[in-house]
PyMOL Python script that loads the backbone (N, CA, C, O; Angstrom):
from pymol import cmd

cmd.read_pdbstr("""\
ATOM      1  N   MET A   1       0.843  -1.205   0.000  1.00  0.00           N
ATOM      2  CA  MET A   1       0.000   0.000   0.000  1.00  0.00           C
ATOM      3  C   MET A   1       0.876   1.253   0.000  1.00  0.00           C
ATOM      4  O   MET A   1       0.693   2.149  -0.823  1.00  0.00           O
ATOM      5  N   VAL A   2       1.825   1.303   0.927  1.00  0.00           N
ATOM      6  CA  VAL A   2       2.708   2.467   1.002  1.00  0.00           C
ATOM      7  C   VAL A   2       3.566   2.555  -0.245  1.00  0.00           C
ATOM      8  O   VAL A   2       3.831   3.645  -0.751  1.00  0.00           O
ATOM      9  N   ARG A   3       4.002   1.400  -0.740  1.00  0.00           N
ATOM     10  CA  ARG A   3       4.856   1.385  -1.927  1.00  0.00           C
ATOM     11  C   ARG A   3       4.093   1.941  -3.131  1.00  0.00           C
ATOM     12  O   ARG A   3       4.658   2.680  -3.937  1.00  0.00           O
ATOM     13  N   MET A   4       2.813   1.588  -3.252  1.00  0.00           N
ATOM     14  CA  MET A   4       2.023   2.103  -4.376  1.00  0.00           C
ATOM     15  C   MET A   4       1.936   3.630  -4.319  1.00  0.00           C
ATOM     16  O   MET A   4       2.032   4.304  -5.344  1.00  0.00           O
ATOM     17  N   VAL A   5       1.754   4.163  -3.111  1.00  0.00           N
ATOM     18  CA  VAL A   5       1.661   5.622  -2.964  1.00  0.00           C
ATOM     19  C   VAL A   5       2.975   6.259  -3.381  1.00  0.00           C
ATOM     20  O   VAL A   5       2.982   7.287  -4.058  1.00  0.00           O
ATOM     21  N   CYS A   6       4.091   5.652  -2.979  1.00  0.00           N
ATOM     22  CA  CYS A   6       5.402   6.201  -3.350  1.00  0.00           C
ATOM     23  C   CYS A   6       5.583   6.153  -4.868  1.00  0.00           C
ATOM     24  O   CYS A   6       6.044   7.123  -5.469  1.00  0.00           O
ATOM     25  N   VAL A   7       5.224   5.037  -5.483  1.00  0.00           N
ATOM     26  CA  VAL A   7       5.366   4.914  -6.939  1.00  0.00           C
ATOM     27  C   VAL A   7       4.496   5.951  -7.635  1.00  0.00           C
ATOM     28  O   VAL A   7       4.921   6.594  -8.595  1.00  0.00           O
ATOM     29  N   ARG A   8       3.288   6.103  -7.143  1.00  0.00           N
ATOM     30  CA  ARG A   8       2.375   7.075  -7.757  1.00  0.00           C
ATOM     31  C   ARG A   8       2.953   8.489  -7.632  1.00  0.00           C
ATOM     32  O   ARG A   8       2.873   9.284  -8.569  1.00  0.00           O
ATOM     33  N   ARG A   9       3.530   8.793  -6.473  1.00  0.00           N
ATOM     34  CA  ARG A   9       4.107  10.120  -6.272  1.00  0.00           C
ATOM     35  C   ARG A   9       5.290  10.350  -7.206  1.00  0.00           C
ATOM     36  O   ARG A   9       5.443  11.434  -7.770  1.00  0.00           O
ATOM     37  N   VAL A  10       6.127   9.324  -7.365  1.00  0.00           N
ATOM     38  CA  VAL A  10       7.282   9.446  -8.263  1.00  0.00           C
ATOM     39  C   VAL A  10       6.805   9.662  -9.696  1.00  0.00           C
ATOM     40  O   VAL A  10       7.347  10.500 -10.416  1.00  0.00           O
ATOM     41  N   VAL A  11       5.788   8.903 -10.106  1.00  0.00           N
ATOM     42  CA  VAL A  11       5.258   9.066 -11.465  1.00  0.00           C
ATOM     43  C   VAL A  11       4.696  10.478 -11.636  1.00  0.00           C
ATOM     44  O   VAL A  11       4.887  11.106 -12.677  1.00  0.00           O
ATOM     45  N   LEU A  12       4.007  10.969 -10.615  1.00  0.00           N
ATOM     46  CA  LEU A  12       3.433  12.315 -10.691  1.00  0.00           C
ATOM     47  C   LEU A  12       4.540  13.357 -10.821  1.00  0.00           C
ATOM     48  O   LEU A  12       4.423  14.291 -11.613  1.00  0.00           O
ATOM     49  N   VAL A  13       5.618  13.201 -10.044  1.00  0.00           N
ATOM     50  CA  VAL A  13       6.726  14.152 -10.105  1.00  0.00           C
ATOM     51  C   VAL A  13       7.383  14.108 -11.482  1.00  0.00           C
ATOM     52  O   VAL A  13       7.680  15.149 -12.069  1.00  0.00           O
ATOM     53  N   LEU A  14       7.608  12.893 -11.993  1.00  0.00           N
ATOM     54  CA  LEU A  14       8.219  12.784 -13.327  1.00  0.00           C
ATOM     55  C   LEU A  14       7.325  13.426 -14.376  1.00  0.00           C
ATOM     56  O   LEU A  14       7.799  14.134 -15.265  1.00  0.00           O
ATOM     57  N   PHE A  15       6.029  13.171 -14.261  1.00  0.00           N
ATOM     58  CA  PHE A  15       5.076  13.744 -15.215  1.00  0.00           C
ATOM     59  C   PHE A  15       5.141  15.270 -15.169  1.00  0.00           C
ATOM     60  O   PHE A  15       5.167  15.925 -16.211  1.00  0.00           O
ATOM     61  N   MET A  16       5.169  15.839 -13.947  1.00  0.00           N
ATOM     62  CA  MET A  16       5.225  17.288 -13.808  1.00  0.00           C
ATOM     63  C   MET A  16       6.533  17.834 -14.378  1.00  0.00           C
ATOM     64  O   MET A  16       6.549  18.869 -15.043  1.00  0.00           O
ATOM     65  N   VAL A  17       7.634  17.120 -14.106  1.00  0.00           N
ATOM     66  CA  VAL A  17       8.930  17.585 -14.597  1.00  0.00           C
ATOM     67  C   VAL A  17       8.958  17.587 -16.119  1.00  0.00           C
ATOM     68  O   VAL A  17       9.593  18.447 -16.730  1.00  0.00           O
ATOM     69  N   GLN A  18       8.271  16.626 -16.732  1.00  0.00           N
ATOM     70  CA  GLN A  18       8.266  16.573 -18.190  1.00  0.00           C
ATOM     71  C   GLN A  18       7.280  17.571 -18.791  1.00  0.00           C
ATOM     72  O   GLN A  18       7.548  18.157 -19.840  1.00  0.00           O
ATOM     73  N   VAL A  19       6.142  17.763 -18.129  1.00  0.00           N
ATOM     74  CA  VAL A  19       5.072  18.570 -18.729  1.00  0.00           C
ATOM     75  C   VAL A  19       5.236  20.056 -18.411  1.00  0.00           C
ATOM     76  O   VAL A  19       4.959  20.909 -19.255  1.00  0.00           O
ATOM     77  N   LEU A  20       5.686  20.366 -17.190  1.00  0.00           N
ATOM     78  CA  LEU A  20       5.751  21.768 -16.785  1.00  0.00           C
ATOM     79  C   LEU A  20       6.613  22.625 -17.716  1.00  0.00           C
ATOM     80  O   LEU A  20       6.180  23.713 -18.096  1.00  0.00           O
ATOM     81  N   PRO A  21       7.815  22.181 -18.096  1.00  0.00           N
ATOM     82  CA  PRO A  21       8.593  23.023 -19.018  1.00  0.00           C
ATOM     83  C   PRO A  21       7.841  23.309 -20.315  1.00  0.00           C
ATOM     84  O   PRO A  21       7.892  24.426 -20.832  1.00  0.00           O
ATOM     85  N   THR A  22       7.149  22.308 -20.838  1.00  0.00           N
ATOM     86  CA  THR A  22       6.388  22.509 -22.073  1.00  0.00           C
ATOM     87  C   THR A  22       5.291  23.541 -21.860  1.00  0.00           C
ATOM     88  O   THR A  22       5.094  24.426 -22.692  1.00  0.00           O
ATOM     89  N   VAL A  23       4.576  23.425 -20.740  1.00  0.00           N
ATOM     90  CA  VAL A  23       3.497  24.378 -20.453  1.00  0.00           C
ATOM     91  C   VAL A  23       4.070  25.776 -20.273  1.00  0.00           C
ATOM     92  O   VAL A  23       3.517  26.750 -20.785  1.00  0.00           O
ATOM     93  N   VAL A  24       5.181  25.877 -19.544  1.00  0.00           N
ATOM     94  CA  VAL A  24       5.785  27.189 -19.291  1.00  0.00           C
ATOM     95  C   VAL A  24       6.237  27.818 -20.608  1.00  0.00           C
ATOM     96  O   VAL A  24       6.014  29.003 -20.853  1.00  0.00           O
ATOM     97  N   VAL A  25       6.879  27.000 -21.455  1.00  0.00           N
ATOM     98  CA  VAL A  25       7.375  27.535 -22.728  1.00  0.00           C
ATOM     99  C   VAL A  25       6.216  27.993 -23.599  1.00  0.00           C
ATOM    100  O   VAL A  25       6.258  29.085 -24.166  1.00  0.00           O
ATOM    101  N   THR A  26       5.175  27.163 -23.708  1.00  0.00           N
ATOM    102  CA  THR A  26       4.062  27.531 -24.586  1.00  0.00           C
ATOM    103  C   THR A  26       3.291  28.717 -24.027  1.00  0.00           C
ATOM    104  O   THR A  26       2.695  29.478 -24.790  1.00  0.00           O
ATOM    105  N   ALA A  27       3.291  28.887 -22.710  1.00  0.00           N
ATOM    106  CA  ALA A  27       2.533  29.991 -22.115  1.00  0.00           C
ATOM    107  C   ALA A  27       3.346  31.277 -22.087  1.00  0.00           C
ATOM    108  O   ALA A  27       2.814  32.356 -22.346  1.00  0.00           O
ATOM    109  N   VAL A  28       4.649  31.165 -21.769  1.00  0.00           N
ATOM    110  CA  VAL A  28       5.452  32.365 -21.532  1.00  0.00           C
ATOM    111  C   VAL A  28       6.087  32.881 -22.813  1.00  0.00           C
ATOM    112  O   VAL A  28       6.226  34.091 -22.996  1.00  0.00           O
ATOM    113  N   LEU A  29       6.472  31.968 -23.704  1.00  0.00           N
ATOM    114  CA  LEU A  29       7.208  32.390 -24.895  1.00  0.00           C
ATOM    115  C   LEU A  29       6.416  33.390 -25.748  1.00  0.00           C
ATOM    116  O   LEU A  29       6.979  34.411 -26.143  1.00  0.00           O
ATOM    117  N   PRO A  30       5.137  33.140 -26.047  1.00  0.00           N
ATOM    118  CA  PRO A  30       4.391  34.141 -26.829  1.00  0.00           C
ATOM    119  C   PRO A  30       4.318  35.491 -26.118  1.00  0.00           C
ATOM    120  O   PRO A  30       4.392  36.538 -26.762  1.00  0.00           O
ATOM    121  N   LEU A  31       4.171  35.470 -24.782  1.00  0.00           N
ATOM    122  CA  LEU A  31       4.126  36.728 -24.040  1.00  0.00           C
ATOM    123  C   LEU A  31       5.441  37.480 -24.168  1.00  0.00           C
ATOM    124  O   LEU A  31       5.459  38.687 -24.407  1.00  0.00           O
ATOM    125  N   VAL A  32       6.550  36.747 -24.004  1.00  0.00           N
ATOM    126  CA  VAL A  32       7.868  37.389 -24.085  1.00  0.00           C
ATOM    127  C   VAL A  32       8.102  37.918 -25.496  1.00  0.00           C
ATOM    128  O   VAL A  32       8.548  39.052 -25.674  1.00  0.00           O
ATOM    129  N   LEU A  33       7.799  37.094 -26.498  1.00  0.00           N
ATOM    130  CA  LEU A  33       8.008  37.536 -27.881  1.00  0.00           C
ATOM    131  C   LEU A  33       7.114  38.724 -28.204  1.00  0.00           C
ATOM    132  O   LEU A  33       7.546  39.669 -28.864  1.00  0.00           O
ATOM    133  N   GLY A  34       5.870  38.679 -27.741  1.00  0.00           N
ATOM    134  CA  GLY A  34       4.962  39.799 -27.979  1.00  0.00           C
ATOM    135  C   GLY A  34       5.474  41.074 -27.327  1.00  0.00           C
ATOM    136  O   GLY A  34       5.426  42.146 -27.930  1.00  0.00           O
ATOM    137  N   GLY A  35       5.971  40.958 -26.083  1.00  0.00           N
ATOM    138  CA  GLY A  35       6.504  42.132 -25.393  1.00  0.00           C
ATOM    139  C   GLY A  35       7.715  42.688 -26.115  1.00  0.00           C
ATOM    140  O   GLY A  35       7.839  43.901 -26.285  1.00  0.00           O
ATOM    141  N   VAL A  36       8.621  41.797 -26.546  1.00  0.00           N
ATOM    142  CA  VAL A  36       9.828  42.248 -27.254  1.00  0.00           C
ATOM    143  C   VAL A  36       9.445  42.919 -28.561  1.00  0.00           C
ATOM    144  O   VAL A  36       9.981  43.971 -28.906  1.00  0.00           O
ATOM    145  N   ARG A  37       8.510  42.304 -29.292  1.00  0.00           N
ATOM    146  CA  ARG A  37       8.084  42.892 -30.573  1.00  0.00           C
ATOM    147  C   ARG A  37       7.437  44.259 -30.344  1.00  0.00           C
ATOM    148  O   ARG A  37       7.657  45.198 -31.109  1.00  0.00           O
ATOM    149  N   HIS A  38       6.637  44.356 -29.283  1.00  0.00           N
ATOM    150  CA  HIS A  38       5.977  45.630 -28.974  1.00  0.00           C
ATOM    151  C   HIS A  38       7.019  46.706 -28.687  1.00  0.00           C
ATOM    152  O   HIS A  38       6.924  47.825 -29.190  1.00  0.00           O
ATOM    153  N   VAL A  39       8.018  46.355 -27.871  1.00  0.00           N
ATOM    154  CA  VAL A  39       9.055  47.330 -27.529  1.00  0.00           C
ATOM    155  C   VAL A  39       9.847  47.726 -28.766  1.00  0.00           C
ATOM    156  O   VAL A  39      10.147  48.904 -28.965  1.00  0.00           O
ATOM    157  N   VAL A  40      10.188  46.739 -29.601  1.00  0.00           N
ATOM    158  CA  VAL A  40      10.966  47.034 -30.809  1.00  0.00           C
ATOM    159  C   VAL A  40      10.168  47.951 -31.727  1.00  0.00           C
ATOM    160  O   VAL A  40      10.708  48.910 -32.280  1.00  0.00           O
ATOM    161  N   LEU A  41       8.884  47.654 -31.888  1.00  0.00           N
ATOM    162  CA  LEU A  41       8.058  48.504 -32.752  1.00  0.00           C
ATOM    163  C   LEU A  41       7.945  49.909 -32.175  1.00  0.00           C
ATOM    164  O   LEU A  41       7.980  50.893 -32.914  1.00  0.00           O
ATOM    165  N   GLN A  42       7.809  50.002 -30.849  1.00  0.00           N
ATOM    166  CA  GLN A  42       7.718  51.326 -30.219  1.00  0.00           C
ATOM    167  C   GLN A  42       8.990  52.125 -30.471  1.00  0.00           C
ATOM    168  O   GLN A  42       8.944  53.325 -30.740  1.00  0.00           O
ATOM    169  N   VAL A  43      10.131  51.433 -30.379  1.00  0.00           N
ATOM    170  CA  VAL A  43      11.413  52.142 -30.525  1.00  0.00           C
ATOM    171  C   VAL A  43      11.665  52.487 -32.001  1.00  0.00           C
ATOM    172  O   VAL A  43      12.091  53.597 -32.318  1.00  0.00           O
ATOM    173  N   LEU A  44      11.398  51.532 -32.893  1.00  0.00           N
ATOM    174  CA  LEU A  44      11.731  51.757 -34.294  1.00  0.00           C
ATOM    175  C   LEU A  44      10.710  52.656 -34.975  1.00  0.00           C
ATOM    176  O   LEU A  44      11.077  53.531 -35.758  1.00  0.00           O
ATOM    177  N   VAL A  45       9.432  52.445 -34.680  1.00  0.00           N
ATOM    178  CA  VAL A  45       8.389  53.186 -35.376  1.00  0.00           C
ATOM    179  C   VAL A  45       7.600  54.006 -34.358  1.00  0.00           C
ATOM    180  O   VAL A  45       6.589  53.530 -33.841  1.00  0.00           O
ATOM    181  N   PRO A  46       8.039  55.219 -34.064  1.00  0.00           N
ATOM    182  CA  PRO A  46       7.256  56.085 -33.157  1.00  0.00           C
ATOM    183  C   PRO A  46       5.991  56.541 -33.863  1.00  0.00           C
ATOM    184  O   PRO A  46       6.032  57.432 -34.710  1.00  0.00           O
ATOM    185  N   SER A  47       4.872  55.932 -33.514  1.00  0.00           N
ATOM    186  CA  SER A  47       3.624  56.221 -34.233  1.00  0.00           C
ATOM    187  C   SER A  47       2.859  57.339 -33.519  1.00  0.00           C
ATOM    188  O   SER A  47       2.702  57.298 -32.299  1.00  0.00           O
ATOM    189  N   PRO A  48       2.388  58.324 -34.262  1.00  0.00           N
ATOM    190  CA  PRO A  48       1.637  59.428 -33.640  1.00  0.00           C
ATOM    191  C   PRO A  48       0.275  58.992 -33.128  1.00  0.00           C
ATOM    192  O   PRO A  48      -0.296  59.652 -32.261  1.00  0.00           O
ATOM    193  N   CYS A  49      -0.258  57.885 -33.651  1.00  0.00           N
ATOM    194  CA  CYS A  49      -1.593  57.473 -33.252  1.00  0.00           C
ATOM    195  C   CYS A  49      -1.577  56.862 -31.840  1.00  0.00           C
ATOM    196  O   CYS A  49      -2.611  56.799 -31.175  1.00  0.00           O
ATOM    197  N   CYS A  50      -0.404  56.417 -31.394  1.00  0.00           N
ATOM    198  CA  CYS A  50      -0.305  55.813 -30.053  1.00  0.00           C
ATOM    199  C   CYS A  50       0.697  56.607 -29.230  1.00  0.00           C
ATOM    200  O   CYS A  50       1.849  56.189 -29.111  1.00  0.00           O
ATOM    201  N   PRO A  51       0.301  57.727 -28.664  1.00  0.00           N
ATOM    202  CA  PRO A  51       1.248  58.539 -27.881  1.00  0.00           C
ATOM    203  C   PRO A  51       1.612  57.846 -26.586  1.00  0.00           C
ATOM    204  O   PRO A  51       0.793  57.150 -25.987  1.00  0.00           O
ATOM    205  N   ALA A  52       2.851  58.041 -26.160  1.00  0.00           N
ATOM    206  CA  ALA A  52       3.309  57.441 -24.905  1.00  0.00           C
ATOM    207  C   ALA A  52       2.639  58.172 -23.747  1.00  0.00           C
ATOM    208  O   ALA A  52       2.677  59.400 -23.667  1.00  0.00           O
ATOM    209  N   ARG A  53       2.025  57.397 -22.850  1.00  0.00           N
ATOM    210  CA  ARG A  53       1.326  58.012 -21.723  1.00  0.00           C
ATOM    211  C   ARG A  53       2.279  58.203 -20.550  1.00  0.00           C
ATOM    212  O   ARG A  53       1.876  58.709 -19.503  1.00  0.00           O
TER     213      ARG A  53
END
""", "prot")
cmd.dss("prot")
cmd.show_as("cartoon", "prot")
cmd.util.cbc("prot")
cmd.orient("prot")
């Protein structure tokens, strides 16, 4: 009984270790790229329609 719980916990940890990086990358990467692109566009193309507040 105790051994099954330990095995289940190990499997859960391995699953999280494998899945979490993928989730973090898919969730954070678009945000980071979007932020970088936004900053680059702001710096390169100062648009009068979007004044800096």
